[in-house]
C-alpha positions in Angstrom: -5.5 -87.8 28.2 -3.1 -90.5 26.7 -6.2 -92.5 25.3 -7.5 -89.3 23.7 -4.2 -88.6 22.1 -3.9 -92.2 20.9 -7.5 -92.0 19.3 -6.6 -88.7 17.8 -3.4 -90.0 16.3 -5.1 -93.2 15.1 -8.0 -91.0 13.5 -5.2 -88.9 11.7 -3.5 -91.9 10.3 -6.5 -93.1 8.6 -7.3 -92.2 4.8 -9.1 -89.0 4.0 -12.3 -91.2 2.9 -12.4 -93.0 6.1 -12.1 -89.9 8.3 -14.8 -88.2 6.3 -17.1 -91.2 6.8 -16.4 -91.0 10.5 -17.1 -87.5 10.7 -20.5 -87.8 8.8 -21.6 -90.7 10.9 -21.1 -89.1 14.3 -22.6 -85.8 12.9 -25.7 -87.5 11.5 -25.9 -89.7 14.6 -25.8 -86.7 17.0 -28.2 -84.7 15.0 -30.8 -87.7 14.9 -30.3 -88.4 18.5 -30.8 -84.7 19.6 -34.0 -84.4 17.2 -35.4 -87.5 18.9 -34.8 -86.3 22.4 -36.1 -82.6 21.6 -39.3 -83.7 19.9 -40.1 -86.1 22.8 -39.7 -83.6 25.5 -41.5 -80.8 23.6 -44.4 -83.1 23.6 -43.9 -84.0 27.3 -43.7 -80.5 28.4 -46.7 -79.0 26.5 -49.1 -81.9 26.2 -51.1 -84.0 28.6 -51.3 -87.8 28.0 -54.2 -88.4 25.5 -54.2 -84.9 24.2 -54.5 -84.9 20.4 -53.2 -82.1 18.1 -54.2 -82.5 14.5 -51.4 -82.1 11.9 -53.5 -83.4 9.0 -57.1 -83.9 10.1 -58.3 -87.5 10.1 -54.9 -88.7 9.2 -52.0 -87.4 11.2 -52.0 -86.3 15.0 -49.5 -85.4 17.7 -50.6 -87.6 20.8 -48.6 -87.9 24.0 -48.4 -91.4 25.2 -45.8 -93.3 27.6 -44.9 -96.8 26.2 -43.3 -99.3 28.6 -43.3 -101.9 25.8 -41.3 -102.4 22.6 -41.7 -100.1 19.5 -45.2 -99.4 18.3 -46.6 -100.5 21.8 -45.9 -104.2 21.2 -44.1 -106.7 23.7 -44.4 -107.3 27.5 -45.7 -104.6 29.8 -44.4 -104.1 33.4 -41.0 -103.8 35.1 -39.9 -107.3 33.8 -40.9 -106.5 30.2 -39.0 -103.2 30.5 -36.0 -104.7 31.7 -36.0 -107.2 28.8 -36.5 -104.1 26.5 -33.5 -102.3 28.1 -31.2 -105.4 27.6 -32.4 -105.8 23.9 -31.6 -102.1 23.3 -28.2 -102.4 24.8 -27.3 -105.5 22.9 -28.5 -103.9 19.6 -26.5 -100.7 20.3 -23.4 -102.5 21.1 -23.7 -104.8 18.1 -24.4 -102.0 15.7 -21.5 -100.0 17.1 -19.2 -103.0 17.0 -20.2 -103.7 13.3 -19.6 -100.1 12.4 -16.2 -99.9 14.2 -15.0 -103.2 12.4 -16.4 -102.4 8.9 -15.9 -98.6 8.9 -13.1 -98.7 6.1 -15.2 -101.0 3.8 -18.8 -99.2 4.2 -20.3 -97.0 1.6 -22.4 -94.0 2.6 -25.6 -96.0 2.2 -24.5 -98.5 4.7 -23.1 -95.8 6.9 -26.5 -94.2 6.9 -28.4 -97.3 7.6 -26.0 -98.1 10.6 -26.6 -94.6 11.9 -30.2 -94.8 11.8 -30.3 -98.1 13.6 -27.9 -97.0 16.3 -29.8 -93.6 16.7 -33.1 -95.5 17.0 -31.8 -98.0 19.6 -29.8 -95.6 21.6 -32.7 -93.0 21.6 -35.3 -95.4 23.1 -32.6 -97.0 25.4 -32.4 -93.6 27.1 -36.0 -93.4 27.8 -36.2 -97.0 28.8 -33.3 -96.7 31.3 -33.8 -93.3 32.9 -37.5 -92.3 32.5 -39.1 -93.6 35.8 -42.0 -92.1 37.7 -39.8 -91.5 40.7 -37.2 -89.6 38.4 -39.3 -88.0 35.7 -42.8 -88.3 36.9 -43.8 -91.0 34.2 -42.7 -94.4 33.1 -41.5 -95.5 29.7 -40.6 -94.2 26.3 -42.2 -91.2 25.1 -44.4 -91.7 21.8 -46.3 -89.0 20.1 -46.6 -89.6 16.4 -50.0 -91.1 15.6 -51.5 -92.1 12.1 -55.1 -92.8 11.4 -55.4 -94.9 8.4 -59.1 -95.6 8.5 -61.0 -92.5 8.6 -59.7 -90.6 11.7 -60.7 -90.4 15.3 -64.5 -90.3 14.5 -64.5 -93.4 12.6 -64.7 -97.0 14.1 -61.6 -98.4 15.7 -59.7 -101.1 13.6 -56.3 -102.6 13.2 -55.2 -99.4 11.4 -57.4 -96.9 12.9 -55.7 -95.6 15.0 -52.2 -97.0 14.0 -49.9 -97.5 16.9 -48.2 -94.3 18.6 -44.6 -94.1 17.9 -41.6 -91.7 18.0 -38.8 -90.5 15.8 -36.5 -93.3 17.3 -39.0 -96.0 16.1 -39.1 -94.4 12.7 -35.2 -94.5 12.5 -35.3 -98.2 13.3 -38.1 -99.0 10.9 -36.3 -97.1 8.1 -32.9 -98.6 8.9 -34.3 -102.1 8.9 -35.9 -101.6 5.3 -32.6 -100.1 4.1 -30.6 -103.0 5.5 -32.9 -105.6 3.7 -32.4 -103.5 0.4 -28.8 -103.6 0.8 -28.6 -107.3 1.4 -30.9 -107.8 -1.5 -28.6 -105.6 -3.8 -25.6 -107.4 -2.4 -27.1 -110.9 -3.0 -27.9 -110.0 -6.5 -24.3 -108.7 -7.1 -22.8 -111.9 -5.6 -25.0 -114.0 -7.8 -23.9 -112.4 -10.9 -20.2 -112.6 -10.1 -20.6 -116.2 -9.2 -18.7 -118.4 -11.8 -20.7 -121.3 -10.7 -24.0 -119.5 -11.4 -23.7 -118.9 -15.1 -26.0 -120.2 -17.7 -24.4 -123.5 -19.1 -26.1 -122.8 -22.6 -24.5 -119.3 -22.6 -21.1 -120.8 -21.9 -21.5 -123.4 -24.7 -22.6 -120.8 -27.2 -19.6 -118.5 -26.4 -17.3 -121.7 -26.8 -18.8 -122.5 -30.0 -18.3 -118.9 -31.2 -14.7 -119.0 -30.3 -14.1 -122.4 -32.1 -15.7 -120.8 -35.4 -13.4 -118.0 -35.2 -10.3 -120.2 -34.6 -11.3 -122.5 -37.5 -11.5 -119.5 -39.9 
């Protein structure tokens, strides 16, 4: 109880912008996480493994699949591979949460959204990897269900993109989050480059200096 009271007092002592950012972050995290869990279990309860429901014929299907590897069915299979994936998910979740806690006062809404997507994705698949075992749930691994066909659909010959790997919403969160993180890093790099006094064009500086001398001579 004392800890909760301390956290409440600490929260109330923060400025309004920081409090608003924290509320938005946890609300978005909870919404994304719940959506991921519900979507997985809706497919688990109403579909059999391998069933296909066409959303957009020859392009987008809902297909139930249990993945014991990493996202998009990549990585090592089996118990050892799954244990490695659990450790990776835990480490990733802890690092993202630690980074957010440390930088919450400095982060803008885009950075908040990026951290939220990454944490929701890592935590969503962590739950599946850690708790969905055949002796507990009747199946092993992460519940995947989104499948794209980028080469003509189920009737077309199989290729690298036909069908595309089966994935879930948590995988989508991670993919979008990584893309957003790269964009943020590029933007920050460009801004830093423009603000760097040692990165200015020397000819530009000479022109400006000459202009100042001409003004002073007049």
